PDB file with one MODEL, atoms N, CA, C and O in Angstrom:
MODEL        1
ATOM      1  N   UNK A   1       2.940  15.037 -13.637  1.00  0.00           N
ATOM      2  CA  UNK A   1       3.589  13.821 -13.198  1.00  0.00           C
ATOM      3  C   UNK A   1       3.037  13.453 -11.817  1.00  0.00           C
ATOM      4  O   UNK A   1       2.724  14.326 -11.009  1.00  0.00           O
ATOM      5  N   UNK A   2       2.925  12.157 -11.564  1.00  0.00           N
ATOM      6  CA  UNK A   2       2.380  11.659 -10.314  1.00  0.00           C
ATOM      7  C   UNK A   2       3.295  10.551  -9.777  1.00  0.00           C
ATOM      8  O   UNK A   2       3.899   9.803 -10.547  1.00  0.00           O
ATOM      9  N   UNK A   3       3.386  10.460  -8.473  1.00  0.00           N
ATOM     10  CA  UNK A   3       4.204   9.451  -7.810  1.00  0.00           C
ATOM     11  C   UNK A   3       3.294   8.401  -7.196  1.00  0.00           C
ATOM     12  O   UNK A   3       2.315   8.744  -6.533  1.00  0.00           O
ATOM     13  N   UNK A   4       3.599   7.136  -7.403  1.00  0.00           N
ATOM     14  CA  UNK A   4       2.876   6.044  -6.761  1.00  0.00           C
ATOM     15  C   UNK A   4       3.817   5.371  -5.773  1.00  0.00           C
ATOM     16  O   UNK A   4       4.885   4.884  -6.145  1.00  0.00           O
ATOM     17  N   UNK A   5       3.409   5.351  -4.519  1.00  0.00           N
ATOM     18  CA  UNK A   5       4.195   4.707  -3.464  1.00  0.00           C
ATOM     19  C   UNK A   5       3.558   3.348  -3.199  1.00  0.00           C
ATOM     20  O   UNK A   5       2.414   3.276  -2.748  1.00  0.00           O
ATOM     21  N   UNK A   6       4.288   2.276  -3.476  1.00  0.00           N
ATOM     22  CA  UNK A   6       3.776   0.913  -3.325  1.00  0.00           C
ATOM     23  C   UNK A   6       4.330   0.319  -2.037  1.00  0.00           C
ATOM     24  O   UNK A   6       5.544   0.257  -1.838  1.00  0.00           O
ATOM     25  N   UNK A   7       3.422  -0.117  -1.163  1.00  0.00           N
ATOM     26  CA  UNK A   7       3.811  -0.725   0.107  1.00  0.00           C
ATOM     27  C   UNK A   7       3.280  -2.148   0.188  1.00  0.00           C
ATOM     28  O   UNK A   7       2.097  -2.341   0.471  1.00  0.00           O
ATOM     29  N   UNK A   8       4.128  -3.156  -0.053  1.00  0.00           N
ATOM     30  CA  UNK A   8       3.694  -4.534   0.145  1.00  0.00           C
ATOM     31  C   UNK A   8       3.508  -4.783   1.647  1.00  0.00           C
ATOM     32  O   UNK A   8       4.300  -4.304   2.458  1.00  0.00           O
ATOM     33  N   UNK A   9       2.467  -5.528   2.014  1.00  0.00           N
ATOM     34  CA  UNK A   9       2.206  -5.749   3.440  1.00  0.00           C
ATOM     35  C   UNK A   9       1.647  -7.148   3.664  1.00  0.00           C
ATOM     36  O   UNK A   9       0.771  -7.608   2.932  1.00  0.00           O
ATOM     37  N   UNK A  10       2.166  -7.812   4.683  1.00  0.00           N
ATOM     38  CA  UNK A  10       1.665  -9.131   5.083  1.00  0.00           C
ATOM     39  C   UNK A  10       1.567  -9.154   6.604  1.00  0.00           C
ATOM     40  O   UNK A  10       2.578  -9.091   7.303  1.00  0.00           O
ATOM     41  N   UNK A  11       0.342  -9.244   7.105  1.00  0.00           N
ATOM     42  CA  UNK A  11       0.077  -9.287   8.553  1.00  0.00           C
ATOM     43  C   UNK A  11       0.747  -8.121   9.290  1.00  0.00           C
ATOM     44  O   UNK A  11       1.500  -8.322  10.242  1.00  0.00           O
ATOM     45  N   UNK A  12       0.460  -6.917   8.837  1.00  0.00           N
ATOM     46  CA  UNK A  12       1.060  -5.712   9.411  1.00  0.00           C
ATOM     47  C   UNK A  12       0.032  -4.809  10.083  1.00  0.00           C
ATOM     48  O   UNK A  12       0.276  -3.612  10.231  1.00  0.00           O
ATOM     49  N   UNK A  13      -1.104  -5.352  10.492  1.00  0.00           N
ATOM     50  CA  UNK A  13      -2.191  -4.538  11.052  1.00  0.00           C
ATOM     51  C   UNK A  13      -1.743  -3.690  12.243  1.00  0.00           C
ATOM     52  O   UNK A  13      -2.233  -2.575  12.422  1.00  0.00           O
ATOM     53  N   UNK A  14      -0.844  -4.188  13.036  1.00  0.00           N
ATOM     54  CA  UNK A  14      -0.402  -3.460  14.236  1.00  0.00           C
ATOM     55  C   UNK A  14       0.387  -2.197  13.908  1.00  0.00           C
ATOM     56  O   UNK A  14       0.376  -1.243  14.685  1.00  0.00           O
ATOM     57  N   UNK A  15       1.065  -2.181  12.775  1.00  0.00           N
ATOM     58  CA  UNK A  15       1.943  -1.038  12.466  1.00  0.00           C
ATOM     59  C   UNK A  15       1.568  -0.270  11.203  1.00  0.00           C
ATOM     60  O   UNK A  15       2.040   0.850  11.008  1.00  0.00           O
ATOM     61  N   UNK A  16       0.733  -0.846  10.342  1.00  0.00           N
ATOM     62  CA  UNK A  16       0.481  -0.220   9.038  1.00  0.00           C
ATOM     63  C   UNK A  16      -0.147   1.164   9.175  1.00  0.00           C
ATOM     64  O   UNK A  16       0.139   2.050   8.369  1.00  0.00           O
ATOM     65  N   UNK A  17      -0.992   1.363  10.174  1.00  0.00           N
ATOM     66  CA  UNK A  17      -1.617   2.672  10.368  1.00  0.00           C
ATOM     67  C   UNK A  17      -0.600   3.762  10.608  1.00  0.00           C
ATOM     68  O   UNK A  17      -0.675   4.829   9.997  1.00  0.00           O
ATOM     69  N   UNK A  18       0.354   3.507  11.493  1.00  0.00           N
ATOM     70  CA  UNK A  18       1.369   4.530  11.786  1.00  0.00           C
ATOM     71  C   UNK A  18       2.340   4.702  10.615  1.00  0.00           C
ATOM     72  O   UNK A  18       2.814   5.809  10.359  1.00  0.00           O
ATOM     73  N   UNK A  19       2.632   3.624   9.912  1.00  0.00           N
ATOM     74  CA  UNK A  19       3.496   3.725   8.729  1.00  0.00           C
ATOM     75  C   UNK A  19       2.816   4.586   7.668  1.00  0.00           C
ATOM     76  O   UNK A  19       3.446   5.461   7.075  1.00  0.00           O
ATOM     77  N   UNK A  20       1.535   4.337   7.433  1.00  0.00           N
ATOM     78  CA  UNK A  20       0.810   5.116   6.427  1.00  0.00           C
ATOM     79  C   UNK A  20       0.710   6.590   6.823  1.00  0.00           C
ATOM     80  O   UNK A  20       0.820   7.473   5.972  1.00  0.00           O
ATOM     81  N   UNK A  21       0.505   6.850   8.094  1.00  0.00           N
ATOM     82  CA  UNK A  21       0.444   8.243   8.555  1.00  0.00           C
ATOM     83  C   UNK A  21       1.757   8.956   8.265  1.00  0.00           C
ATOM     84  O   UNK A  21       1.757  10.099   7.809  1.00  0.00           O
ATOM     85  N   UNK A  22       2.870   8.291   8.526  1.00  0.00           N
ATOM     86  CA  UNK A  22       4.181   8.908   8.286  1.00  0.00           C
ATOM     87  C   UNK A  22       4.457   9.063   6.795  1.00  0.00           C
ATOM     88  O   UNK A  22       4.994  10.083   6.364  1.00  0.00           O
ATOM     89  N   UNK A  23       4.091   8.053   6.004  1.00  0.00           N
ATOM     90  CA  UNK A  23       4.301   8.143   4.556  1.00  0.00           C
ATOM     91  C   UNK A  23       3.455   9.279   3.983  1.00  0.00           C
ATOM     92  O   UNK A  23       3.931  10.037   3.138  1.00  0.00           O
ATOM     93  N   UNK A  24       2.201   9.404   4.435  1.00  0.00           N
ATOM     94  CA  UNK A  24       1.347  10.503   3.976  1.00  0.00           C
ATOM     95  C   UNK A  24       1.956  11.856   4.329  1.00  0.00           C
ATOM     96  O   UNK A  24       1.976  12.772   3.507  1.00  0.00           O
ATOM     97  N   UNK A  25       2.446  11.973   5.548  1.00  0.00           N
ATOM     98  CA  UNK A  25       3.060  13.226   6.005  1.00  0.00           C
ATOM     99  C   UNK A  25       4.253  13.589   5.131  1.00  0.00           C
ATOM    100  O   UNK A  25       4.411  14.742   4.731  1.00  0.00           O
ATOM    101  N   UNK A  26       5.084  12.608   4.841  1.00  0.00           N
ATOM    102  CA  UNK A  26       6.262  12.833   3.998  1.00  0.00           C
ATOM    103  C   UNK A  26       5.850  13.151   2.565  1.00  0.00           C
ATOM    104  O   UNK A  26       6.425  14.043   1.941  1.00  0.00           O
ATOM    105  N   UNK A  27       4.859  12.429   2.037  1.00  0.00           N
ATOM    106  CA  UNK A  27       4.417  12.627   0.659  1.00  0.00           C
ATOM    107  C   UNK A  27       3.847  14.022   0.448  1.00  0.00           C
ATOM    108  O   UNK A  27       3.967  14.584  -0.640  1.00  0.00           O
ATOM    109  N   UNK A  28       3.227  14.583   1.481  1.00  0.00           N
ATOM    110  CA  UNK A  28       2.651  15.923   1.363  1.00  0.00           C
ATOM    111  C   UNK A  28       3.727  16.990   1.163  1.00  0.00           C
ATOM    112  O   UNK A  28       3.435  18.083   0.677  1.00  0.00           O
ATOM    113  N   UNK A  29       4.944  16.683   1.528  1.00  0.00           N
ATOM    114  CA  UNK A  29       6.044  17.639   1.398  1.00  0.00           C
ATOM    115  C   UNK A  29       6.696  17.584   0.018  1.00  0.00           C
ATOM    116  O   UNK A  29       7.547  18.413  -0.304  1.00  0.00           O
ATOM    117  N   UNK A  30       6.300  16.613  -0.790  1.00  0.00           N
ATOM    118  CA  UNK A  30       6.888  16.463  -2.118  1.00  0.00           C
ATOM    119  C   UNK A  30       6.279  17.464  -3.090  1.00  0.00           C
ATOM    120  O   UNK A  30       5.135  17.886  -2.922  1.00  0.00           O
ATOM    121  N   UNK A  31       7.048  17.841  -4.107  1.00  0.00           N
ATOM    122  CA  UNK A  31       6.549  18.838  -5.053  1.00  0.00           C
ATOM    123  C   UNK A  31       5.602  18.271  -6.118  1.00  0.00           C
ATOM    124  O   UNK A  31       5.217  18.999  -7.033  1.00  0.00           O
ATOM    125  N   UNK A  32       5.223  17.007  -6.023  1.00  0.00           N
ATOM    126  CA  UNK A  32       4.305  16.431  -6.993  1.00  0.00           C
ATOM    127  C   UNK A  32       3.255  15.581  -6.274  1.00  0.00           C
ATOM    128  O   UNK A  32       3.440  15.185  -5.123  1.00  0.00           O
ATOM    129  N   UNK A  33       2.175  15.315  -6.959  1.00  0.00           N
ATOM    130  CA  UNK A  33       1.086  14.532  -6.372  1.00  0.00           C
ATOM    131  C   UNK A  33       1.547  13.097  -6.141  1.00  0.00           C
ATOM    132  O   UNK A  33       2.257  12.520  -6.965  1.00  0.00           O
ATOM    133  N   UNK A  34       1.136  12.531  -5.012  1.00  0.00           N
ATOM    134  CA  UNK A  34       1.529  11.162  -4.681  1.00  0.00           C
ATOM    135  C   UNK A  34       0.299  10.360  -4.280  1.00  0.00           C
ATOM    136  O   UNK A  34      -0.581  10.854  -3.575  1.00  0.00           O
ATOM    137  N   UNK A  35       0.255   9.115  -4.739  1.00  0.00           N
ATOM    138  CA  UNK A  35      -0.776   8.167  -4.334  1.00  0.00           C
ATOM    139  C   UNK A  35      -0.085   7.029  -3.601  1.00  0.00           C
ATOM    140  O   UNK A  35       0.999   6.594  -3.990  1.00  0.00           O
ATOM    141  N   UNK A  36      -0.721   6.550  -2.537  1.00  0.00           N
ATOM    142  CA  UNK A  36      -0.166   5.437  -1.763  1.00  0.00           C
ATOM    143  C   UNK A  36      -1.005   4.205  -2.045  1.00  0.00           C
ATOM    144  O   UNK A  36      -2.235   4.253  -2.007  1.00  0.00           O
ATOM    145  N   UNK A  37      -0.335   3.111  -2.326  1.00  0.00           N
ATOM    146  CA  UNK A  37      -0.999   1.848  -2.639  1.00  0.00           C
ATOM    147  C   UNK A  37      -0.426   0.751  -1.751  1.00  0.00           C
ATOM    148  O   UNK A  37       0.769   0.460  -1.808  1.00  0.00           O
ATOM    149  N   UNK A  38      -1.272   0.147  -0.936  1.00  0.00           N
ATOM    150  CA  UNK A  38      -0.865  -0.998  -0.120  1.00  0.00           C
ATOM    151  C   UNK A  38      -1.268  -2.263  -0.865  1.00  0.00           C
ATOM    152  O   UNK A  38      -2.428  -2.418  -1.249  1.00  0.00           O
ATOM    153  N   UNK A  39      -0.321  -3.162  -1.068  1.00  0.00           N
ATOM    154  CA  UNK A  39      -0.635  -4.471  -1.631  1.00  0.00           C
ATOM    155  C   UNK A  39      -0.700  -5.435  -0.452  1.00  0.00           C
ATOM    156  O   UNK A  39       0.326  -5.858   0.079  1.00  0.00           O
ATOM    157  N   UNK A  40      -1.921  -5.773  -0.053  1.00  0.00           N
ATOM    158  CA  UNK A  40      -2.159  -6.685   1.050  1.00  0.00           C
ATOM    159  C   UNK A  40      -1.934  -8.105   0.527  1.00  0.00           C
ATOM    160  O   UNK A  40      -2.752  -8.637  -0.223  1.00  0.00           O
ATOM    161  N   UNK A  41      -0.837  -8.698   0.924  1.00  0.00           N
ATOM    162  CA  UNK A  41      -0.389  -9.970   0.352  1.00  0.00           C
ATOM    163  C   UNK A  41      -0.932 -11.171   1.122  1.00  0.00           C
ATOM    164  O   UNK A  41      -0.168 -11.957   1.682  1.00  0.00           O
ATOM    165  N   UNK A  42      -2.261 -11.305   1.146  1.00  0.00           N
ATOM    166  CA  UNK A  42      -2.889 -12.470   1.774  1.00  0.00           C
ATOM    167  C   UNK A  42      -2.860 -12.450   3.287  1.00  0.00           C
ATOM    168  O   UNK A  42      -2.845 -13.509   3.915  1.00  0.00           O
ATOM    169  N   UNK A  43      -2.853 -11.284   3.880  1.00  0.00           N
ATOM    170  CA  UNK A  43      -2.800 -11.179   5.342  1.00  0.00           C
ATOM    171  C   UNK A  43      -4.005 -11.842   5.990  1.00  0.00           C
ATOM    172  O   UNK A  43      -5.108 -11.826   5.444  1.00  0.00           O
ATOM    173  N   UNK A  44      -3.778 -12.429   7.167  1.00  0.00           N
ATOM    174  CA  UNK A  44      -4.841 -13.042   7.947  1.00  0.00           C
ATOM    175  C   UNK A  44      -5.335 -12.137   9.058  1.00  0.00           C
ATOM    176  O   UNK A  44      -6.178 -12.537   9.861  1.00  0.00           O
ATOM    177  N   UNK A  45      -4.816 -10.922   9.107  1.00  0.00           N
ATOM    178  CA  UNK A  45      -5.224  -9.969  10.144  1.00  0.00           C
ATOM    179  C   UNK A  45      -5.990  -8.814   9.490  1.00  0.00           C
ATOM    180  O   UNK A  45      -6.553  -8.985   8.409  1.00  0.00           O
ATOM    181  N   UNK A  46      -6.017  -7.671  10.119  1.00  0.00           N
ATOM    182  CA  UNK A  46      -6.797  -6.530   9.638  1.00  0.00           C
ATOM    183  C   UNK A  46      -5.965  -5.532   8.819  1.00  0.00           C
ATOM    184  O   UNK A  46      -6.301  -4.349   8.754  1.00  0.00           O
ATOM    185  N   UNK A  47      -4.903  -5.998   8.209  1.00  0.00           N
ATOM    186  CA  UNK A  47      -4.045  -5.124   7.409  1.00  0.00           C
ATOM    187  C   UNK A  47      -4.848  -4.358   6.362  1.00  0.00           C
ATOM    188  O   UNK A  47      -4.703  -3.142   6.242  1.00  0.00           O
ATOM    189  N   UNK A  48      -5.683  -5.048   5.613  1.00  0.00           N
ATOM    190  CA  UNK A  48      -6.472  -4.404   4.557  1.00  0.00           C
ATOM    191  C   UNK A  48      -7.437  -3.382   5.141  1.00  0.00           C
ATOM    192  O   UNK A  48      -7.548  -2.271   4.621  1.00  0.00           O
ATOM    193  N   UNK A  49      -8.133  -3.739   6.211  1.00  0.00           N
ATOM    194  CA  UNK A  49      -9.121  -2.844   6.818  1.00  0.00           C
ATOM    195  C   UNK A  49      -8.465  -1.577   7.369  1.00  0.00           C
ATOM    196  O   UNK A  49      -8.982  -0.476   7.179  1.00  0.00           O
ATOM    197  N   UNK A  50      -7.338  -1.730   8.045  1.00  0.00           N
ATOM    198  CA  UNK A  50      -6.627  -0.564   8.597  1.00  0.00           C
ATOM    199  C   UNK A  50      -6.141   0.326   7.453  1.00  0.00           C
ATOM    200  O   UNK A  50      -6.208   1.552   7.548  1.00  0.00           O
ATOM    201  N   UNK A  51      -5.660  -0.278   6.387  1.00  0.00           N
ATOM    202  CA  UNK A  51      -5.174   0.488   5.239  1.00  0.00           C
ATOM    203  C   UNK A  51      -6.320   1.237   4.563  1.00  0.00           C
ATOM    204  O   UNK A  51      -6.172   2.406   4.205  1.00  0.00           O
ATOM    205  N   UNK A  52      -7.446   0.578   4.387  1.00  0.00           N
ATOM    206  CA  UNK A  52      -8.607   1.227   3.776  1.00  0.00           C
ATOM    207  C   UNK A  52      -9.084   2.390   4.637  1.00  0.00           C
ATOM    208  O   UNK A  52      -9.437   3.450   4.120  1.00  0.00           O
ATOM    209  N   UNK A  53      -9.092   2.188   5.938  1.00  0.00           N
ATOM    210  CA  UNK A  53      -9.515   3.251   6.852  1.00  0.00           C
ATOM    211  C   UNK A  53      -8.592   4.465   6.735  1.00  0.00           C
ATOM    212  O   UNK A  53      -9.029   5.598   6.938  1.00  0.00           O
ATOM    213  N   UNK A  54      -7.325   4.235   6.412  1.00  0.00           N
ATOM    214  CA  UNK A  54      -6.354   5.318   6.249  1.00  0.00           C
ATOM    215  C   UNK A  54      -6.570   6.066   4.931  1.00  0.00           C
ATOM    216  O   UNK A  54      -5.950   7.103   4.695  1.00  0.00           O
ATOM    217  N   UNK A  55      -7.442   5.543   4.082  1.00  0.00           N
ATOM    218  CA  UNK A  55      -7.779   6.239   2.851  1.00  0.00           C
ATOM    219  C   UNK A  55      -6.826   6.034   1.692  1.00  0.00           C
ATOM    220  O   UNK A  55      -6.738   6.878   0.800  1.00  0.00           O
ATOM    221  N   UNK A  56      -6.114   4.923   1.696  1.00  0.00           N
ATOM    222  CA  UNK A  56      -5.201   4.643   0.593  1.00  0.00           C
ATOM    223  C   UNK A  56      -5.793   3.556  -0.300  1.00  0.00           C
ATOM    224  O   UNK A  56      -6.740   2.869   0.080  1.00  0.00           O
ATOM    225  N   UNK A  57      -5.225   3.416  -1.478  1.00  0.00           N
ATOM    226  CA  UNK A  57      -5.630   2.335  -2.371  1.00  0.00           C
ATOM    227  C   UNK A  57      -5.128   1.016  -1.799  1.00  0.00           C
ATOM    228  O   UNK A  57      -3.974   0.916  -1.384  1.00  0.00           O
ATOM    229  N   UNK A  58      -5.992   0.003  -1.775  1.00  0.00           N
ATOM    230  CA  UNK A  58      -5.607  -1.310  -1.265  1.00  0.00           C
ATOM    231  C   UNK A  58      -5.877  -2.355  -2.342  1.00  0.00           C
ATOM    232  O   UNK A  58      -6.998  -2.485  -2.833  1.00  0.00           O
ATOM    233  N   UNK A  59      -4.839  -3.090  -2.696  1.00  0.00           N
ATOM    234  CA  UNK A  59      -4.958  -4.214  -3.619  1.00  0.00           C
ATOM    235  C   UNK A  59      -4.741  -5.476  -2.803  1.00  0.00           C
ATOM    236  O   UNK A  59      -3.803  -5.546  -2.008  1.00  0.00           O
ATOM    237  N   UNK A  60      -5.600  -6.479  -2.989  1.00  0.00           N
ATOM    238  CA  UNK A  60      -5.546  -7.677  -2.153  1.00  0.00           C
ATOM    239  C   UNK A  60      -5.173  -8.927  -2.928  1.00  0.00           C
ATOM    240  O   UNK A  60      -5.721  -9.197  -3.997  1.00  0.00           O
ATOM    241  N   UNK A  61      -4.240  -9.684  -2.381  1.00  0.00           N
ATOM    242  CA  UNK A  61      -3.978 -11.045  -2.838  1.00  0.00           C
ATOM    243  C   UNK A  61      -4.779 -11.973  -1.925  1.00  0.00           C
ATOM    244  O   UNK A  61      -4.826 -11.759  -0.714  1.00  0.00           O
ATOM    245  N   UNK A  62      -5.399 -12.982  -2.487  1.00  0.00           N
ATOM    246  CA  UNK A  62      -6.196 -13.917  -1.702  1.00  0.00           C
ATOM    247  C   UNK A  62      -5.289 -14.768  -0.805  1.00  0.00           C
ATOM    248  O   UNK A  62      -5.650 -15.091   0.327  1.00  0.00           O
ATOM    249  N   UNK A  63      -4.116 -15.124  -1.321  1.00  0.00           N
ATOM    250  CA  UNK A  63      -3.136 -15.896  -0.545  1.00  0.00           C
ATOM    251  C   UNK A  63      -1.808 -15.134  -0.571  1.00  0.00           C
ATOM    252  O   UNK A  63      -1.598 -14.261  -1.413  1.00  0.00           O
ATOM    253  N   UNK A  64      -0.925 -15.473   0.352  1.00  0.00           N
ATOM    254  CA  UNK A  64       0.389 -14.855   0.391  1.00  0.00           C
ATOM    255  C   UNK A  64       1.201 -15.348  -0.797  1.00  0.00           C
ATOM    256  O   UNK A  64       1.427 -16.547  -0.957  1.00  0.00           O
ATOM    257  N   UNK A  65       1.639 -14.403  -1.629  1.00  0.00           N
ATOM    258  CA  UNK A  65       2.395 -14.748  -2.829  1.00  0.00           C
ATOM    259  C   UNK A  65       3.843 -14.281  -2.751  1.00  0.00           C
ATOM    260  O   UNK A  65       4.642 -14.603  -3.631  1.00  0.00           O
ATOM    261  N   UNK A  66       4.190 -13.536  -1.724  1.00  0.00           N
ATOM    262  CA  UNK A  66       5.571 -13.106  -1.546  1.00  0.00           C
ATOM    263  C   UNK A  66       5.816 -11.688  -2.035  1.00  0.00           C
ATOM    264  O   UNK A  66       5.000 -11.097  -2.742  1.00  0.00           O
ATOM    265  N   UNK A  67       6.963 -11.166  -1.635  1.00  0.00           N
ATOM    266  CA  UNK A  67       7.330  -9.784  -1.921  1.00  0.00           C
ATOM    267  C   UNK A  67       7.374  -9.489  -3.417  1.00  0.00           C
ATOM    268  O   UNK A  67       6.855  -8.465  -3.863  1.00  0.00           O
ATOM    269  N   UNK A  68       7.982 -10.369  -4.186  1.00  0.00           N
ATOM    270  CA  UNK A  68       8.099 -10.134  -5.632  1.00  0.00           C
ATOM    271  C   UNK A  68       6.743 -10.008  -6.302  1.00  0.00           C
ATOM    272  O   UNK A  68       6.533  -9.123  -7.130  1.00  0.00           O
ATOM    273  N   UNK A  69       5.826 -10.892  -5.944  1.00  0.00           N
ATOM    274  CA  UNK A  69       4.488 -10.851  -6.532  1.00  0.00           C
ATOM    275  C   UNK A  69       3.738  -9.602  -6.076  1.00  0.00           C
ATOM    276  O   UNK A  69       3.004  -8.999  -6.860  1.00  0.00           O
ATOM    277  N   UNK A  70       3.916  -9.211  -4.816  1.00  0.00           N
ATOM    278  CA  UNK A  70       3.254  -8.005  -4.315  1.00  0.00           C
ATOM    279  C   UNK A  70       3.766  -6.771  -5.059  1.00  0.00           C
ATOM    280  O   UNK A  70       2.978  -5.909  -5.448  1.00  0.00           O
ATOM    281  N   UNK A  71       5.055  -6.686  -5.253  1.00  0.00           N
ATOM    282  CA  UNK A  71       5.610  -5.563  -6.009  1.00  0.00           C
ATOM    283  C   UNK A  71       5.129  -5.589  -7.455  1.00  0.00           C
ATOM    284  O   UNK A  71       4.834  -4.540  -8.028  1.00  0.00           O
ATOM    285  N   UNK A  72       5.049  -6.766  -8.041  1.00  0.00           N
ATOM    286  CA  UNK A  72       4.559  -6.899  -9.409  1.00  0.00           C
ATOM    287  C   UNK A  72       3.114  -6.416  -9.523  1.00  0.00           C
ATOM    288  O   UNK A  72       2.760  -5.731 -10.483  1.00  0.00           O
ATOM    289  N   UNK A  73       2.290  -6.766  -8.557  1.00  0.00           N
ATOM    290  CA  UNK A  73       0.907  -6.302  -8.539  1.00  0.00           C
ATOM    291  C   UNK A  73       0.855  -4.778  -8.460  1.00  0.00           C
ATOM    292  O   UNK A  73       0.073  -4.138  -9.163  1.00  0.00           O
ATOM    293  N   UNK A  74       1.687  -4.208  -7.606  1.00  0.00           N
ATOM    294  CA  UNK A  74       1.744  -2.752  -7.486  1.00  0.00           C
ATOM    295  C   UNK A  74       2.192  -2.093  -8.782  1.00  0.00           C
ATOM    296  O   UNK A  74       1.652  -1.058  -9.171  1.00  0.00           O
ATOM    297  N   UNK A  75       3.163  -2.677  -9.444  1.00  0.00           N
ATOM    298  CA  UNK A  75       3.656  -2.120 -10.713  1.00  0.00           C
ATOM    299  C   UNK A  75       2.616  -2.252 -11.816  1.00  0.00           C
ATOM    300  O   UNK A  75       2.492  -1.365 -12.661  1.00  0.00           O
ATOM    301  N   UNK A  76       1.868  -3.352 -11.816  1.00  0.00           N
ATOM    302  CA  UNK A  76       0.782  -3.505 -12.794  1.00  0.00           C
ATOM    303  C   UNK A  76      -0.272  -2.427 -12.576  1.00  0.00           C
ATOM    304  O   UNK A  76      -0.783  -1.849 -13.535  1.00  0.00           O
ATOM    305  N   UNK A  77      -0.595  -2.158 -11.319  1.00  0.00           N
ATOM    306  CA  UNK A  77      -1.548  -1.106 -10.993  1.00  0.00           C
ATOM    307  C   UNK A  77      -1.023   0.250 -11.465  1.00  0.00           C
ATOM    308  O   UNK A  77      -1.787   1.074 -11.968  1.00  0.00           O
ATOM    309  N   UNK A  78       0.269   0.478 -11.303  1.00  0.00           N
ATOM    310  CA  UNK A  78       0.872   1.752 -11.707  1.00  0.00           C
ATOM    311  C   UNK A  78       0.681   2.014 -13.190  1.00  0.00           C
ATOM    312  O   UNK A  78       0.537   3.166 -13.599  1.00  0.00           O
ATOM    313  N   UNK A  79       0.676   0.978 -13.991  1.00  0.00           N
ATOM    314  CA  UNK A  79       0.485   1.144 -15.427  1.00  0.00           C
ATOM    315  C   UNK A  79      -0.946   1.554 -15.768  1.00  0.00           C
ATOM    316  O   UNK A  79      -1.197   2.109 -16.838  1.00  0.00           O
ATOM    317  N   UNK A  80      -1.883   1.283 -14.861  1.00  0.00           N
ATOM    318  CA  UNK A  80      -3.289   1.592 -15.100  1.00  0.00           C
ATOM    319  C   UNK A  80      -3.683   3.000 -14.669  1.00  0.00           C
ATOM    320  O   UNK A  80      -4.642   3.573 -15.185  1.00  0.00           O
ATOM    321  N   UNK A  81      -2.934   3.550 -13.719  1.00  0.00           N
ATOM    322  CA  UNK A  81      -3.304   4.880 -13.196  1.00  0.00           C
ATOM    323  C   UNK A  81      -2.452   5.981 -13.771  1.00  0.00           C
ATOM    324  O   UNK A  81      -2.640   7.149 -13.431  1.00  0.00           O
TER     325      UNK A  81
ENDMDL
END
């Protein structure tokens, strides 16, 4: 069994690095494998680049589609992995 952690993000470049570091730290303590997926919801900043540098899966929306669409994208990805 594997856990997928979906993090929708819009213009979060300033904080996403520290959030991902903490989520990774917490996920390592879980008794099952975990993958982190950031859904970059059309950000105009470096959210995607910072997330990629952190070594997580990044899915990108070209434009901001909102929280529901970002979660839907993450759930669609979950069905593929």
